C-alpha positions as a printed NumPy array, in Angstrom:
array([[  0.   ,   0.   ,   0.   ],
       [  1.181,   3.494,  -0.701],
       [  0.826,   6.34 ,   1.802],
       [ -2.554,   7.464,   0.414],
       [ -4.006,   3.933,   0.637],
       [ -2.745,   3.615,   4.206],
       [ -4.371,   6.934,   5.099],
       [ -7.682,   5.908,   3.5  ],
       [ -7.565,   2.543,   5.274],
       [ -6.979,   4.281,   8.617],
       [ -9.969,   6.542,   7.918],
       [-12.169,   3.517,   7.114],
       [-10.946,   1.647,  10.203],
       [-11.546,   4.619,  12.495],
       [-14.97 ,   5.278,  10.956],
       [-16.005,   1.64 ,  11.385],
       [-14.822,   1.472,  15.004],
       [-16.49 ,   4.809,  15.842],
       [-19.761,   3.603,  14.26 ],
       [-19.648,   0.321,  16.183],
       [-18.827,   2.082,  19.462],
       [-21.671,   4.608,  19.147],
       [-24.646,   3.847,  21.369],
       [-28.137,   4.789,  20.211],
       [-30.516,   7.033,  22.161],
       [-32.423,   4.953,  24.698],
       [-29.613,   2.398,  24.915],
       [-29.736,   0.128,  27.957],
       [-26.56 ,  -1.819,  27.227],
       [-24.114,  -1.696,  24.309],
       [-21.085,  -3.859,  23.586],
       [-18.597,  -3.546,  20.727],
       [-16.071,  -6.271,  19.911],
       [-13.294,  -4.948,  17.692],
       [-10.665,  -7.437,  16.495],
       [ -7.597,  -5.907,  14.834],
       [ -7.793,  -7.961,  11.632],
       [-11.372,  -9.204,  11.259],
       [-14.999,  -8.054,  11.173],
       [-15.932,  -5.953,  14.173],
       [-19.417,  -6.068,  15.641],
       [-21.626,  -4.412,  18.193],
       [-24.763,  -5.459,  20.009],
       [-27.053,  -3.105,  21.798],
       [-30.345,  -3.275,  23.608],
       [-32.566,  -0.223,  23.265],
       [-35.662,   0.729,  25.246],
       [-38.592,   0.955,  22.853],
       [-40.325,   4.362,  22.656],
       [-43.176,   5.228,  24.98 ],
       [-45.729,   4.037,  22.416],
       [-44.709,   0.453,  23.285],
       [-43.656,   0.47 ,  26.965],
       [-41.974,  -2.631,  28.351],
       [-40.577,  -3.736,  24.975],
       [-36.916,  -3.735,  24.041],
       [-35.199,  -3.888,  20.682],
       [-31.875,  -5.569,  20.014],
       [-29.594,  -4.227,  17.291],
       [-26.635,  -6.081,  15.799],
       [-24.151,  -4.174,  13.647],
       [-21.295,  -5.84 ,  11.809],
       [-18.473,  -4.232,   9.853],
       [-17.357,  -6.024,   6.676],
       [-13.601,  -5.763,   7.238],
       [-12.562,  -7.763,   4.173],
       [-14.966,  -5.897,   1.854],
       [-13.519,  -2.564,   2.943],
       [ -9.901,  -3.765,   2.962],
       [-10.329,  -4.868,  -0.656],
       [-11.383,  -1.327,  -1.626],
       [ -7.889,   0.026,  -0.909],
       [ -5.778,  -3.079,  -1.556],
       [ -4.347,  -1.741,  -4.85 ],
       [ -4.439,   1.636,  -6.607],
       [ -6.4  ,   0.089,  -9.485],
       [ -9.01 ,  -1.391,  -7.128],
       [ -9.262,   1.937,  -5.279],
       [-10.32 ,   3.655,  -8.529],
       [-13.395,   1.392,  -8.74 ],
       [-14.954,   2.924,  -5.608],
       [-16.358,   6.366,  -4.686],
       [-13.907,   9.173,  -3.985],
       [-14.97 ,   9.249,  -0.337],
       [-15.114,   5.802,   1.227],
       [-17.465,   4.864,   4.046],
       [-17.284,   1.67 ,   6.115],
       [-19.657,  -1.122,   5.126],
       [-21.821,  -1.754,   8.191],
       [-24.629,  -4.334,   8.153],
       [-27.412,  -3.729,  10.671],
       [-30.272,  -5.895,  11.835],
       [-32.882,  -5.366,  14.527],
       [-35.271,  -7.641,  16.354],
       [-37.44 ,  -7.664,  19.46 ],
       [-36.016,  -9.094,  22.677],
       [-37.833, -10.633,  25.624],
       [-37.44 ,  -8.063,  28.431],
       [-37.496, -10.854,  31.023],
       [-34.251, -12.333,  29.711],
       [-32.563,  -8.943,  29.776],
       [-33.835,  -8.22 ,  33.288],
       [-32.398, -11.516,  34.551],
       [-28.973, -10.729,  33.061],
       [-28.996,  -7.207,  34.474],
       [-30.021,  -8.48 ,  37.931],
       [-27.033, -10.853,  37.956],
       [-24.737,  -7.995,  37.005],
       [-26.271,  -5.658,  39.6  ],
       [-25.139,  -8.116,  42.281],
       [-21.542,  -8.107,  40.957],
       [-18.684,  -5.908,  42.049],
       [-15.931,  -4.603,  39.752],
       [-12.841,  -2.513,  40.37 ],
       [-13.604,   0.792,  38.619],
       [ -9.973,   1.784,  38.082],
       [ -7.176,  -0.234,  36.545],
       [ -3.549,   0.374,  37.592],
       [ -2.277,   0.664,  34.008],
       [ -3.463,   0.817,  30.436],
       [ -2.168,  -1.026,  27.414],
       [ -1.848,  -0.379,  23.716],
       [ -3.841,  -2.753,  21.5  ],
       [ -1.835,  -3.513,  18.365],
       [ -3.1  ,  -6.916,  17.287],
       [ -5.701,  -8.157,  19.713],
       [ -9.39 ,  -7.633,  20.285],
       [-10.769,  -4.523,  21.971],
       [-13.999,  -4.652,  23.974],
       [-16.189,  -1.657,  24.729],
       [-19.084,  -2.192,  27.172],
       [-21.478,   0.663,  27.935],
       [-24.476,   0.792,  30.254],
       [-26.933,   3.638,  29.682],
       [-26.706,   6.502,  27.245],
       [-25.801,  10.171,  27.364],
       [-25.172,  11.876,  30.672],
       [-25.765,   8.751,  32.761],
       [-23.591,   6.078,  31.218],
       [-20.933,   3.728,  32.555],
       [-18.255,   2.623,  30.099],
       [-15.64 ,  -0.122,  30.38 ],
       [-12.938,  -0.827,  27.775],
       [-10.302,  -3.512,  27.663],
       [ -8.077,  -5.244,  25.155],
       [ -7.367,  -8.963,  25.026],
       [ -7.829, -10.587,  28.408],
       [-10.251,  -8.973,  30.803],
       [ -8.429,  -6.955,  33.515],
       [ -8.246,  -8.212,  37.092],
       [-11.456,  -7.405,  38.937],
       [-13.56 ,  -7.179,  35.759],
       [-14.44 , -10.854,  35.323],
       [-18.144, -10.197,  36.098],
       [-18.208,  -7.909,  33.033],
       [-16.725, -10.631,  30.807],
       [-19.271, -13.122,  32.182],
       [-22.073, -10.642,  31.487],
       [-20.875, -10.054,  27.9  ],
       [-20.771, -13.819,  27.251],
       [-24.276, -14.336,  28.637],
       [-25.633, -11.269,  26.819],
       [-24.214, -12.434,  23.476],
       [-25.718, -15.884,  23.979],
       [-29.179, -14.398,  24.638],
       [-28.896, -11.969,  21.716],
       [-27.584, -14.541,  19.23 ],
       [-30.359, -16.963,  20.178],
       [-33.025, -14.248,  19.841],
       [-31.497, -13.113,  16.54 ],
       [-31.491, -16.665,  15.168],
       [-35.152, -17.087,  16.141],
       [-35.956, -13.8  ,  14.427],
       [-34.075, -14.895,  11.296],
       [-36.111, -18.077,  11.266],
       [-39.249, -15.915,  11.348],
       [-37.926, -13.775,   8.444],
       [-36.311, -10.92 ,  10.406],
       [-35.534,  -7.503,   8.985],
       [-32.089,  -6.891,   7.473],
       [-30.563,  -3.76 ,   6.051],
       [-27.174,  -2.507,   4.955],
       [-25.934,   0.991,   5.55 ],
       [-22.718,   2.851,   4.881],
       [-21.571,   4.979,   7.778],
       [-19.157,   7.813,   7.043]])
């Protein structure tokens, strides 16, 4: 890659990670998983508007790493795409049983985590995790790379259980012909 391709790749990478890290208004919980060299994804659970109280929506977003990497792989390939590139993000939404979410959140509410870590690390070739509870002025955010830091194991357990619930609900929705869309985020 020449310097321009590297710059455009960095812009795509940053745009994709920013899009996957962004929580939606009404977000209850949001988790982004960002591997260095593979598709990144995020899952979030959003409180449904007042017109449907007690219902929650799950949203899964996945970045097509290889599709976007191919856009800048060679100067000739780069010419086949728009002048301004945007990350390819696939989004799907489905309803989630609030009871399952409430049970997960109750387990987490009983957990204790160390809010401060003694040191930070640079993530060069691992997977970054971004876990957010709430949205806007009242949010709690936890980030780590690779192995979960000491004292944060309850968060890793929560993420594993949350993903299991969301993947199961998403698969059931797919079986019932769920909604799918593709969007480009700039």
